[in-house]
N, CA, C, O and CB atoms as a CASP TS submission, in Angstrom:
PFRMAT TS
TARGET T0000
AUTHOR 0000-0000-0000
METHOD Language model
MODEL 1
PARENT N/A
ATOM      1  N   MET     1      19.202  16.643 -33.774  1.00  0.00           N
ATOM      2  CA  MET     1      18.725  16.592 -32.309  1.00  0.00           C
ATOM      3  C   MET     1      19.597  16.625 -31.152  1.00  0.00           C
ATOM      4  O   MET     1      20.703  16.084 -31.145  1.00  0.00           O
ATOM      5  CB  MET     1      18.045  15.479 -32.120  1.00  0.00           C
ATOM      6  N   ALA     2      19.108  17.253 -30.183  1.00  0.00           N
ATOM      7  CA  ALA     2      20.153  17.304 -29.090  1.00  0.00           C
ATOM      8  C   ALA     2      19.840  16.070 -28.182  1.00  0.00           C
ATOM      9  O   ALA     2      18.696  15.616 -28.161  1.00  0.00           O
ATOM     10  CB  ALA     2      20.102  18.753 -28.218  1.00  0.00           C
ATOM     11  N   ARG     3      20.822  15.531 -27.446  1.00  0.00           N
ATOM     12  CA  ARG     3      20.887  14.483 -26.689  1.00  0.00           C
ATOM     13  C   ARG     3      20.515  14.890 -25.244  1.00  0.00           C
ATOM     14  O   ARG     3      21.084  15.877 -24.778  1.00  0.00           O
ATOM     15  CB  ARG     3      22.188  13.887 -26.828  1.00  0.00           C
ATOM     16  N   ARG     4      19.783  14.348 -24.635  1.00  0.00           N
ATOM     17  CA  ARG     4      19.321  14.445 -22.983  1.00  0.00           C
ATOM     18  C   ARG     4      20.549  13.837 -22.291  1.00  0.00           C
ATOM     19  O   ARG     4      20.842  12.683 -22.603  1.00  0.00           O
ATOM     20  CB  ARG     4      17.771  13.459 -22.513  1.00  0.00           C
ATOM     21  N   SER     5      21.219  14.413 -21.485  1.00  0.00           N
ATOM     22  CA  SER     5      21.929  13.905 -20.391  1.00  0.00           C
ATOM     23  C   SER     5      21.358  12.949 -19.437  1.00  0.00           C
ATOM     24  O   SER     5      20.391  13.429 -18.846  1.00  0.00           O
ATOM     25  CB  SER     5      22.315  14.892 -19.721  1.00  0.00           C
ATOM     26  N   SER     6      21.672  11.666 -19.077  1.00  0.00           N
ATOM     27  CA  SER     6      20.972  10.766 -18.242  1.00  0.00           C
ATOM     28  C   SER     6      21.590  11.134 -16.812  1.00  0.00           C
ATOM     29  O   SER     6      22.765  11.038 -16.455  1.00  0.00           O
ATOM     30  CB  SER     6      21.170   9.173 -18.716  1.00  0.00           C
ATOM     31  N   SER     7      20.539  11.555 -16.132  1.00  0.00           N
ATOM     32  CA  SER     7      21.030  11.830 -14.634  1.00  0.00           C
ATOM     33  C   SER     7      20.209  10.625 -13.753  1.00  0.00           C
ATOM     34  O   SER     7      19.048  10.294 -13.995  1.00  0.00           O
ATOM     35  CB  SER     7      20.560  13.606 -14.046  1.00  0.00           C
ATOM     36  N   ARG     8      21.008  10.076 -12.746  1.00  0.00           N
ATOM     37  CA  ARG     8      20.401   9.283 -11.956  1.00  0.00           C
ATOM     38  C   ARG     8      19.629   9.651 -10.885  1.00  0.00           C
ATOM     39  O   ARG     8      19.166   8.821 -10.102  1.00  0.00           O
ATOM     40  CB  ARG     8      21.138   8.610 -11.598  1.00  0.00           C
ATOM     41  N   ARG     9      19.426  11.020 -10.777  1.00  0.00           N
ATOM     42  CA  ARG     9      18.840  11.645  -9.617  1.00  0.00           C
ATOM     43  C   ARG     9      17.346  11.984 -10.224  1.00  0.00           C
ATOM     44  O   ARG     9      17.223  12.599 -11.283  1.00  0.00           O
ATOM     45  CB  ARG     9      19.765  13.033  -9.058  1.00  0.00           C
ATOM     46  N   PRO    10      16.397  11.594  -9.569  1.00  0.00           N
ATOM     47  CA  PRO    10      14.767  11.649 -10.114  1.00  0.00           C
ATOM     48  C   PRO    10      14.677  13.265 -10.173  1.00  0.00           C
ATOM     49  O   PRO    10      15.236  14.120  -9.485  1.00  0.00           O
ATOM     50  CB  PRO    10      13.379  10.834  -8.861  1.00  0.00           C
ATOM     51  N   SER    11      13.868  13.353 -11.128  1.00  0.00           N
ATOM     52  CA  SER    11      13.420  14.811 -11.319  1.00  0.00           C
ATOM     53  C   SER    11      12.583  15.335 -10.140  1.00  0.00           C
ATOM     54  O   SER    11      12.175  14.475  -9.360  1.00  0.00           O
ATOM     55  CB  SER    11      12.559  14.954 -12.640  1.00  0.00           C
ATOM     56  N   ARG    12      12.289  16.523  -9.912  1.00  0.00           N
ATOM     57  CA  ARG    12      11.460  17.068  -9.104  1.00  0.00           C
ATOM     58  C   ARG    12      10.077  16.782  -9.340  1.00  0.00           C
ATOM     59  O   ARG    12       9.267  16.752  -8.413  1.00  0.00           O
ATOM     60  CB  ARG    12      11.677  18.297  -9.094  1.00  0.00           C
ATOM     61  N   ARG    13       9.773  16.577 -10.502  1.00  0.00           N
ATOM     62  CA  ARG    13       8.423  16.508 -10.790  1.00  0.00           C
ATOM     63  C   ARG    13       7.805  14.935 -10.876  1.00  0.00           C
ATOM     64  O   ARG    13       6.614  14.629 -10.946  1.00  0.00           O
ATOM     65  CB  ARG    13       8.251  17.282 -12.120  1.00  0.00           C
ATOM     66  N   THR    14       8.841  14.133 -10.853  1.00  0.00           N
ATOM     67  CA  THR    14       8.297  12.762 -10.669  1.00  0.00           C
ATOM     68  C   THR    14       8.202  12.268  -9.319  1.00  0.00           C
ATOM     69  O   THR    14       8.854  12.834  -8.441  1.00  0.00           O
ATOM     70  CB  THR    14       9.063  11.833 -11.375  1.00  0.00           C
ATOM     71  N   LEU    15       7.377  11.157  -9.012  1.00  0.00           N
ATOM     72  CA  LEU    15       7.185  10.693  -7.866  1.00  0.00           C
ATOM     73  C   LEU    15       7.783   9.516  -7.588  1.00  0.00           C
ATOM     74  O   LEU    15       7.307   8.506  -8.107  1.00  0.00           O
ATOM     75  CB  LEU    15       6.041  10.634  -7.659  1.00  0.00           C
ATOM     76  N   GLU    16       8.813   9.417  -6.815  1.00  0.00           N
ATOM     77  CA  GLU    16       9.752   8.022  -6.631  1.00  0.00           C
ATOM     78  C   GLU    16       9.037   7.077  -5.598  1.00  0.00           C
ATOM     79  O   GLU    16       8.797   7.302  -4.412  1.00  0.00           O
ATOM     80  CB  GLU    16      11.410   8.384  -5.984  1.00  0.00           C
ATOM     81  N   THR    17       8.739   5.896  -6.393  1.00  0.00           N
ATOM     82  CA  THR    17       8.068   4.912  -5.397  1.00  0.00           C
ATOM     83  C   THR    17       9.105   3.661  -5.418  1.00  0.00           C
ATOM     84  O   THR    17      10.076   3.558  -6.167  1.00  0.00           O
ATOM     85  CB  THR    17       6.388   4.436  -5.903  1.00  0.00           C
ATOM     86  N   ARG    18       8.703   2.775  -4.473  1.00  0.00           N
ATOM     87  CA  ARG    18       9.575   1.808  -4.215  1.00  0.00           C
ATOM     88  C   ARG    18       8.743   0.606  -3.524  1.00  0.00           C
ATOM     89  O   ARG    18       7.659   0.811  -2.977  1.00  0.00           O
ATOM     90  CB  ARG    18      10.731   2.385  -3.363  1.00  0.00           C
ATOM     91  N   ALA    19       9.222  -0.396  -3.584  1.00  0.00           N
ATOM     92  CA  ALA    19       8.513  -1.657  -2.987  1.00  0.00           C
ATOM     93  C   ALA    19       8.226  -1.526  -1.423  1.00  0.00           C
ATOM     94  O   ALA    19       9.115  -1.040  -0.724  1.00  0.00           O
ATOM     95  CB  ALA    19       9.460  -2.990  -3.229  1.00  0.00           C
ATOM     96  N   PRO    20       7.143  -1.898  -0.896  1.00  0.00           N
ATOM     97  CA  PRO    20       7.095  -1.769   0.617  1.00  0.00           C
ATOM     98  C   PRO    20       7.995  -2.858   1.267  1.00  0.00           C
ATOM     99  O   PRO    20       8.551  -3.768   0.652  1.00  0.00           O
ATOM    100  CB  PRO    20       5.572  -1.919   1.162  1.00  0.00           C
ATOM    101  N   ARG    21       8.049  -2.640   2.532  1.00  0.00           N
ATOM    102  CA  ARG    21       8.928  -3.729   3.225  1.00  0.00           C
ATOM    103  C   ARG    21       7.895  -4.928   3.450  1.00  0.00           C
ATOM    104  O   ARG    21       6.669  -4.831   3.389  1.00  0.00           O
ATOM    105  CB  ARG    21       9.645  -3.167   4.768  1.00  0.00           C
ATOM    106  N   LYS    22       8.702  -6.179   3.745  1.00  0.00           N
ATOM    107  CA  LYS    22       7.926  -7.365   4.029  1.00  0.00           C
ATOM    108  C   LYS    22       6.899  -7.217   5.131  1.00  0.00           C
ATOM    109  O   LYS    22       5.713  -7.531   5.024  1.00  0.00           O
ATOM    110  CB  LYS    22       8.826  -8.448   4.372  1.00  0.00           C
ATOM    111  N   ALA    23       7.441  -6.742   6.123  1.00  0.00           N
ATOM    112  CA  ALA    23       6.389  -6.377   7.390  1.00  0.00           C
ATOM    113  C   ALA    23       5.313  -5.835   6.984  1.00  0.00           C
ATOM    114  O   ALA    23       4.250  -6.396   7.248  1.00  0.00           O
ATOM    115  CB  ALA    23       6.860  -5.419   8.432  1.00  0.00           C
ATOM    116  N   THR    24       5.325  -4.681   6.286  1.00  0.00           N
ATOM    117  CA  THR    24       4.272  -3.947   5.758  1.00  0.00           C
ATOM    118  C   THR    24       3.218  -4.697   4.861  1.00  0.00           C
ATOM    119  O   THR    24       2.020  -4.419   4.902  1.00  0.00           O
ATOM    120  CB  THR    24       4.858  -2.900   5.032  1.00  0.00           C
ATOM    121  N   LEU    25       3.800  -5.752   3.978  1.00  0.00           N
ATOM    122  CA  LEU    25       2.989  -6.452   3.318  1.00  0.00           C
ATOM    123  C   LEU    25       2.174  -7.545   3.963  1.00  0.00           C
ATOM    124  O   LEU    25       1.039  -7.900   3.643  1.00  0.00           O
ATOM    125  CB  LEU    25       3.652  -6.877   2.410  1.00  0.00           C
ATOM    126  N   VAL    26       2.995  -8.052   4.991  1.00  0.00           N
ATOM    127  CA  VAL    26       2.414  -9.050   5.923  1.00  0.00           C
ATOM    128  C   VAL    26       1.126  -8.403   6.592  1.00  0.00           C
ATOM    129  O   VAL    26       0.022  -8.945   6.541  1.00  0.00           O
ATOM    130  CB  VAL    26       3.520  -9.493   7.058  1.00  0.00           C
ATOM    131  N   ILE    27       1.359  -7.264   7.187  1.00  0.00           N
ATOM    132  CA  ILE    27       0.316  -6.633   7.966  1.00  0.00           C
ATOM    133  C   ILE    27      -0.840  -6.436   6.914  1.00  0.00           C
ATOM    134  O   ILE    27      -1.968  -6.840   7.196  1.00  0.00           O
ATOM    135  CB  ILE    27       0.826  -5.218   8.671  1.00  0.00           C
ATOM    136  N   ALA    28      -0.596  -5.851   5.763  1.00  0.00           N
ATOM    137  CA  ALA    28      -1.545  -5.307   4.865  1.00  0.00           C
ATOM    138  C   ALA    28      -2.284  -6.691   4.398  1.00  0.00           C
ATOM    139  O   ALA    28      -3.508  -6.691   4.268  1.00  0.00           O
ATOM    140  CB  ALA    28      -0.812  -4.378   3.607  1.00  0.00           C
ATOM    141  N   THR    29      -1.569  -7.787   4.168  1.00  0.00           N
ATOM    142  CA  THR    29      -2.338  -8.868   3.733  1.00  0.00           C
ATOM    143  C   THR    29      -3.282  -9.391   4.754  1.00  0.00           C
ATOM    144  O   THR    29      -4.415  -9.672   4.362  1.00  0.00           O
ATOM    145  CB  THR    29      -1.488  -9.896   3.294  1.00  0.00           C
ATOM    146  N   ALA    30      -2.978  -9.566   6.027  1.00  0.00           N
ATOM    147  CA  ALA    30      -3.657  -9.825   7.171  1.00  0.00           C
ATOM    148  C   ALA    30      -4.806  -8.728   7.192  1.00  0.00           C
ATOM    149  O   ALA    30      -5.905  -9.261   7.040  1.00  0.00           O
ATOM    150  CB  ALA    30      -2.687  -9.807   8.417  1.00  0.00           C
ATOM    151  N   LEU    31      -4.856  -7.635   7.307  1.00  0.00           N
ATOM    152  CA  LEU    31      -6.019  -6.729   7.239  1.00  0.00           C
ATOM    153  C   LEU    31      -6.861  -6.793   6.023  1.00  0.00           C
ATOM    154  O   LEU    31      -8.080  -6.622   6.018  1.00  0.00           O
ATOM    155  CB  LEU    31      -5.579  -5.388   7.370  1.00  0.00           C
ATOM    156  N   TYR    32      -6.088  -7.066   4.943  1.00  0.00           N
ATOM    157  CA  TYR    32      -6.897  -7.422   3.838  1.00  0.00           C
ATOM    158  C   TYR    32      -8.070  -8.416   3.674  1.00  0.00           C
ATOM    159  O   TYR    32      -9.225  -8.229   3.291  1.00  0.00           O
ATOM    160  CB  TYR    32      -6.117  -7.765   3.075  1.00  0.00           C
ATOM    161  N   LEU    33      -7.267  -9.795   4.177  1.00  0.00           N
ATOM    162  CA  LEU    33      -7.942 -10.820   4.309  1.00  0.00           C
ATOM    163  C   LEU    33      -9.287 -10.755   5.461  1.00  0.00           C
ATOM    164  O   LEU    33     -10.457 -11.056   5.222  1.00  0.00           O
ATOM    165  CB  LEU    33      -6.905 -11.788   4.589  1.00  0.00           C
ATOM    166  N   VAL    34      -8.864 -10.399   6.409  1.00  0.00           N
ATOM    167  CA  VAL    34      -9.748 -10.155   7.517  1.00  0.00           C
ATOM    168  C   VAL    34     -11.077  -9.284   6.993  1.00  0.00           C
ATOM    169  O   VAL    34     -12.230  -9.713   7.036  1.00  0.00           O
ATOM    170  CB  VAL    34      -8.895  -9.360   8.689  1.00  0.00           C
ATOM    171  N   GLY    35     -10.727  -8.142   6.555  1.00  0.00           N
ATOM    172  CA  GLY    35     -11.742  -7.292   5.866  1.00  0.00           C
ATOM    173  C   GLY    35     -12.399  -8.075   4.710  1.00  0.00           C
ATOM    174  O   GLY    35     -13.608  -8.269   4.835  1.00  0.00           O
ATOM    175  N   LEU    36     -11.934  -8.445   3.856  1.00  0.00           N
ATOM    176  CA  LEU    36     -12.747  -9.355   2.759  1.00  0.00           C
ATOM    177  C   LEU    36     -13.485 -10.533   3.323  1.00  0.00           C
ATOM    178  O   LEU    36     -14.639 -10.714   2.934  1.00  0.00           O
ATOM    179  CB  LEU    36     -11.758  -9.974   1.664  1.00  0.00           C
ATOM    180  N   LEU    37     -12.977 -11.317   4.156  1.00  0.00           N
ATOM    181  CA  LEU    37     -13.721 -12.157   4.726  1.00  0.00           C
ATOM    182  C   LEU    37     -15.215 -11.674   5.607  1.00  0.00           C
ATOM    183  O   LEU    37     -16.334 -12.188   5.609  1.00  0.00           O
ATOM    184  CB  LEU    37     -12.744 -12.781   5.515  1.00  0.00           C
ATOM    185  N   GLY    38     -14.777 -10.712   6.177  1.00  0.00           N
ATOM    186  CA  GLY    38     -15.791  -9.981   7.121  1.00  0.00           C
ATOM    187  C   GLY    38     -17.013  -9.366   6.086  1.00  0.00           C
ATOM    188  O   GLY    38     -18.206  -9.385   6.389  1.00  0.00           O
ATOM    189  N   VAL    39     -16.552  -8.899   4.992  1.00  0.00           N
ATOM    190  CA  VAL    39     -17.529  -8.209   3.996  1.00  0.00           C
ATOM    191  C   VAL    39     -18.200  -9.255   3.412  1.00  0.00           C
ATOM    192  O   VAL    39     -19.397  -9.068   3.197  1.00  0.00           O
ATOM    193  CB  VAL    39     -16.880  -7.309   2.879  1.00  0.00           C
ATOM    194  N   LEU    40     -17.681 -10.392   3.081  1.00  0.00           N
ATOM    195  CA  LEU    40     -18.316 -11.421   2.285  1.00  0.00           C
ATOM    196  C   LEU    40     -19.175 -12.478   3.463  1.00  0.00           C
ATOM    197  O   LEU    40     -19.727 -13.525   3.122  1.00  0.00           O
ATOM    198  CB  LEU    40     -17.016 -12.267   1.320  1.00  0.00           C
ATOM    199  N   ASP    41     -19.149 -12.027   4.678  1.00  0.00           N
ATOM    200  CA  ASP    41     -20.004 -12.541   5.874  1.00  0.00           C
ATOM    201  C   ASP    41     -19.412 -14.063   6.250  1.00  0.00           C
ATOM    202  O   ASP    41     -20.048 -14.864   6.933  1.00  0.00           O
ATOM    203  CB  ASP    41     -21.758 -12.612   5.414  1.00  0.00           C
ATOM    204  N   LEU    42     -18.304 -14.280   5.781  1.00  0.00           N
ATOM    205  CA  LEU    42     -17.661 -15.530   6.210  1.00  0.00           C
ATOM    206  C   LEU    42     -16.741 -15.496   7.486  1.00  0.00           C
ATOM    207  O   LEU    42     -16.140 -16.467   7.945  1.00  0.00           O
ATOM    208  CB  LEU    42     -16.856 -16.010   5.082  1.00  0.00           C
ATOM    209  N   LEU    43     -16.734 -14.316   7.941  1.00  0.00           N
ATOM    210  CA  LEU    43     -15.961 -13.947   9.486  1.00  0.00           C
ATOM    211  C   LEU    43     -17.054 -13.096  10.132  1.00  0.00           C
ATOM    212  O   LEU    43     -17.488 -12.093   9.566  1.00  0.00           O
ATOM    213  CB  LEU    43     -14.305 -12.923   9.396  1.00  0.00           C
ATOM    214  N   PRO    44     -17.525 -13.535  11.408  1.00  0.00           N
ATOM    215  CA  PRO    44     -18.606 -12.699  12.153  1.00  0.00           C
ATOM    216  C   PRO    44     -18.057 -11.456  12.635  1.00  0.00           C
ATOM    217  O   PRO    44     -17.775 -11.403  13.832  1.00  0.00           O
ATOM    218  CB  PRO    44     -19.213 -13.438  13.366  1.00  0.00           C
ATOM    219  N   ILE    45     -17.834 -10.333  11.825  1.00  0.00           N
ATOM    220  CA  ILE    45     -17.238  -9.152  12.424  1.00  0.00           C
ATOM    221  C   ILE    45     -18.191  -7.989  11.681  1.00  0.00           C
ATOM    222  O   ILE    45     -18.599  -8.088  10.524  1.00  0.00           O
ATOM    223  CB  ILE    45     -15.467  -9.035  12.106  1.00  0.00           C
ATOM    224  N   PRO    46     -18.439  -6.960  12.508  1.00  0.00           N
ATOM    225  CA  PRO    46     -19.286  -5.831  11.942  1.00  0.00           C
ATOM    226  C   PRO    46     -18.703  -5.326  10.486  1.00  0.00           C
ATOM    227  O   PRO    46     -17.536  -5.455  10.118  1.00  0.00           O
ATOM    228  CB  PRO    46     -19.291  -4.552  13.041  1.00  0.00           C
ATOM    229  N   ASP    47     -19.647  -4.795   9.832  1.00  0.00           N
ATOM    230  CA  ASP    47     -19.332  -4.283   8.419  1.00  0.00           C
ATOM    231  C   ASP    47     -18.458  -2.988   8.479  1.00  0.00           C
ATOM    232  O   ASP    47     -17.677  -2.744   7.559  1.00  0.00           O
ATOM    233  CB  ASP    47     -20.710  -3.962   7.608  1.00  0.00           C
ATOM    234  N   PRO    48     -18.580  -2.195   9.507  1.00  0.00           N
ATOM    235  CA  PRO    48     -17.569  -1.126   9.680  1.00  0.00           C
ATOM    236  C   PRO    48     -16.256  -1.217   9.973  1.00  0.00           C
ATOM    237  O   PRO    48     -15.415  -0.415   9.568  1.00  0.00           O
ATOM    238  CB  PRO    48     -17.896  -0.429  10.490  1.00  0.00           C
ATOM    239  N   PHE    49     -15.975  -2.412  10.846  1.00  0.00           N
ATOM    240  CA  PHE    49     -14.659  -2.970  11.174  1.00  0.00           C
ATOM    241  C   PHE    49     -13.954  -3.697   9.771  1.00  0.00           C
ATOM    242  O   PHE    49     -12.800  -3.498   9.394  1.00  0.00           O
ATOM    243  CB  PHE    49     -14.888  -4.103  12.448  1.00  0.00           C
ATOM    244  N   ALA    50     -14.911  -4.543   9.142  1.00  0.00           N
ATOM    245  CA  ALA    50     -14.263  -4.982   7.893  1.00  0.00           C
ATOM    246  C   ALA    50     -14.103  -4.014   6.892  1.00  0.00           C
ATOM    247  O   ALA    50     -13.092  -4.211   6.219  1.00  0.00           O
ATOM    248  CB  ALA    50     -14.942  -6.017   7.318  1.00  0.00           C
ATOM    249  N   THR    51     -14.718  -3.098   6.591  1.00  0.00           N
ATOM    250  CA  THR    51     -14.400  -1.991   5.600  1.00  0.00           C
ATOM    251  C   THR    51     -13.191  -1.214   5.937  1.00  0.00           C
ATOM    252  O   THR    51     -12.357  -0.871   5.098  1.00  0.00           O
ATOM    253  CB  THR    51     -15.538  -1.023   5.491  1.00  0.00           C
ATOM    254  N   ALA    52     -13.124  -0.917   7.353  1.00  0.00           N
ATOM    255  CA  ALA    52     -11.919  -0.018   7.810  1.00  0.00           C
ATOM    256  C   ALA    52     -10.723  -1.043   7.794  1.00  0.00           C
ATOM    257  O   ALA    52      -9.603  -0.535   7.823  1.00  0.00           O
ATOM    258  CB  ALA    52     -12.147   0.716   9.423  1.00  0.00           C
ATOM    259  N   GLY    53     -10.798  -2.282   7.757  1.00  0.00           N
ATOM    260  CA  GLY    53      -9.755  -3.220   7.476  1.00  0.00           C
ATOM    261  C   GLY    53      -8.979  -3.267   6.204  1.00  0.00           C
ATOM    262  O   GLY    53      -7.755  -3.365   6.114  1.00  0.00           O
ATOM    263  N   LEU    54     -10.012  -3.170   5.045  1.00  0.00           N
ATOM    264  CA  LEU    54      -9.724  -3.100   3.578  1.00  0.00           C
ATOM    265  C   LEU    54      -9.162  -1.682   3.616  1.00  0.00           C
ATOM    266  O   LEU    54      -8.103  -1.569   2.999  1.00  0.00           O
ATOM    267  CB  LEU    54     -11.078  -3.341   2.509  1.00  0.00           C
ATOM    268  N   ALA    55      -9.574  -0.697   4.132  1.00  0.00           N
ATOM    269  CA  ALA    55      -9.113   0.741   3.880  1.00  0.00           C
ATOM    270  C   ALA    55      -7.560   0.771   4.567  1.00  0.00           C
ATOM    271  O   ALA    55      -6.608   1.340   4.032  1.00  0.00           O
ATOM    272  CB  ALA    55     -10.272   1.953   4.660  1.00  0.00           C
ATOM    273  N   LEU    56      -7.505   0.159   5.655  1.00  0.00           N
ATOM    274  CA  LEU    56      -6.136   0.297   6.194  1.00  0.00           C
ATOM    275  C   LEU    56      -4.971  -0.425   5.473  1.00  0.00           C
ATOM    276  O   LEU    56      -3.780  -0.117   5.434  1.00  0.00           O
ATOM    277  CB  LEU    56      -6.158  -0.175   7.560  1.00  0.00           C
ATOM    278  N   ALA    57      -5.721  -1.616   4.833  1.00  0.00           N
ATOM    279  CA  ALA    57      -4.661  -2.289   3.956  1.00  0.00           C
ATOM    280  C   ALA    57      -4.205  -1.619   2.909  1.00  0.00           C
ATOM    281  O   ALA    57      -3.014  -1.472   2.633  1.00  0.00           O
ATOM    282  CB  ALA    57      -5.058  -3.447   3.431  1.00  0.00           C
ATOM    283  N   GLY    58      -5.314  -1.118   2.185  1.00  0.00           N
ATOM    284  CA  GLY    58      -4.881  -0.311   1.010  1.00  0.00           C
ATOM    285  C   GLY    58      -4.006   1.054   1.311  1.00  0.00           C
ATOM    286  O   GLY    58      -3.100   1.361   0.536  1.00  0.00           O
ATOM    287  N   GLY    59      -4.283   1.789   2.363  1.00  0.00           N
ATOM    288  CA  GLY    59      -3.456   2.804   2.864  1.00  0.00           C
ATOM    289  C   GLY    59      -2.014   2.365   3.126  1.00  0.00           C
ATOM    290  O   GLY    59      -1.047   2.992   2.695  1.00  0.00           O
ATOM    291  N   LEU    60      -1.919   1.121   3.944  1.00  0.00           N
ATOM    292  CA  LEU    60      -0.582   0.843   4.279  1.00  0.00           C
ATOM    293  C   LEU    60       0.288   0.485   2.902  1.00  0.00           C
ATOM    294  O   LEU    60       1.498   0.711   2.856  1.00  0.00           O
ATOM    295  CB  LEU    60      -0.586  -0.365   5.350  1.00  0.00           C
ATOM    296  N   LEU    61      -0.341  -0.011   1.947  1.00  0.00           N
ATOM    297  CA  LEU    61       0.480  -0.460   0.683  1.00  0.00           C
ATOM    298  C   LEU    61       0.747   0.942   0.220  1.00  0.00           C
ATOM    299  O   LEU    61       1.939   1.206   0.060  1.00  0.00           O
ATOM    300  CB  LEU    61      -0.351  -1.497  -0.526  1.00  0.00           C
ATOM    301  N   ILE    62      -0.131   1.904  -0.030  1.00  0.00           N
ATOM    302  CA  ILE    62       0.101   3.033  -0.815  1.00  0.00           C
ATOM    303  C   ILE    62       1.373   3.840  -0.062  1.00  0.00           C
ATOM    304  O   ILE    62       2.323   4.325  -0.676  1.00  0.00           O
ATOM    305  CB  ILE    62      -1.319   3.921  -0.941  1.00  0.00           C
ATOM    306  N   LEU    63       1.195   3.880   1.382  1.00  0.00           N
ATOM    307  CA  LEU    63       2.295   4.636   2.007  1.00  0.00           C
ATOM    308  C   LEU    63       3.486   3.889   2.038  1.00  0.00           C
ATOM    309  O   LEU    63       4.577   4.457   2.087  1.00  0.00           O
ATOM    310  CB  LEU    63       1.990   5.054   3.349  1.00  0.00           C
ATOM    311  N   GLY    64       3.384   2.797   2.016  1.00  0.00           N
ATOM    312  CA  GLY    64       4.781   1.860   2.037  1.00  0.00           C
ATOM    313  C   GLY    64       5.378   2.074   0.867  1.00  0.00           C
ATOM    314  O   GLY    64       6.608   2.068   0.817  1.00  0.00           O
ATOM    315  N   ALA    65       4.654   2.286  -0.201  1.00  0.00           N
ATOM    316  CA  ALA    65       5.194   2.411  -1.558  1.00  0.00           C
ATOM    317  C   ALA    65       5.901   3.901  -1.874  1.00  0.00           C
ATOM    318  O   ALA    65       6.726   4.121  -2.760  1.00  0.00           O
ATOM    319  CB  ALA    65       3.963   2.136  -2.575  1.00  0.00           C
ATOM    320  N   LEU    66       5.361   4.854  -0.923  1.00  0.00           N
ATOM    321  CA  LEU    66       5.826   6.239  -1.113  1.00  0.00           C
ATOM    322  C   LEU    66       6.782   6.593   0.071  1.00  0.00           C
ATOM    323  O   LEU    66       7.604   7.491  -0.115  1.00  0.00           O
ATOM    324  CB  LEU    66       4.579   7.261  -1.185  1.00  0.00           C
ATOM    325  N   LEU    67       6.739   6.030   1.127  1.00  0.00           N
ATOM    326  CA  LEU    67       7.555   6.523   2.316  1.00  0.00           C
ATOM    327  C   LEU    67       8.633   5.404   2.383  1.00  0.00           C
ATOM    328  O   LEU    67       8.290   4.266   2.062  1.00  0.00           O
ATOM    329  CB  LEU    67       6.640   6.692   3.797  1.00  0.00           C
ATOM    330  N   ARG    68      10.066   5.673   2.824  1.00  0.00           N
ATOM    331  CA  ARG    68      11.069   4.939   2.893  1.00  0.00           C
ATOM    332  C   ARG    68      10.881   4.113   4.039  1.00  0.00           C
ATOM    333  O   ARG    68      10.992   2.896   3.895  1.00  0.00           O
ATOM    334  CB  ARG    68      12.198   5.646   2.875  1.00  0.00           C
ATOM    335  N   GLY    69      10.582   4.646   5.279  1.00  0.00           N
ATOM    336  CA  GLY    69      10.635   3.911   6.545  1.00  0.00           C
ATOM    337  C   GLY    69       9.538   2.950   6.843  1.00  0.00           C
ATOM    338  O   GLY    69       9.616   2.226   7.835  1.00  0.00           O
ATOM    339  N   LEU    70       8.367   2.900   5.916  1.00  0.00           N
ATOM    340  CA  LEU    70       7.217   2.250   6.454  1.00  0.00           C
ATOM    341  C   LEU    70       7.057   0.872   5.723  1.00  0.00           C
ATOM    342  O   LEU    70       6.127   0.121   6.017  1.00  0.00           O
ATOM    343  CB  LEU    70       5.940   3.166   6.291  1.00  0.00           C
TER
END
């Protein structure tokens, strides 16, 4: 069998992910908690805002894992 050479550079077909920055995690956590408490009616905010908070928290975490500067 032929051995593959190990390269440190990621292949073009793979998606390179990394951990989000701490500030992104703090903002996403705050949005998630506000959204969750709003959906559970423990915080008096309208449902569309609570749902938007949950969506923004998830989007921030996904973008923070995919983009370097976020």
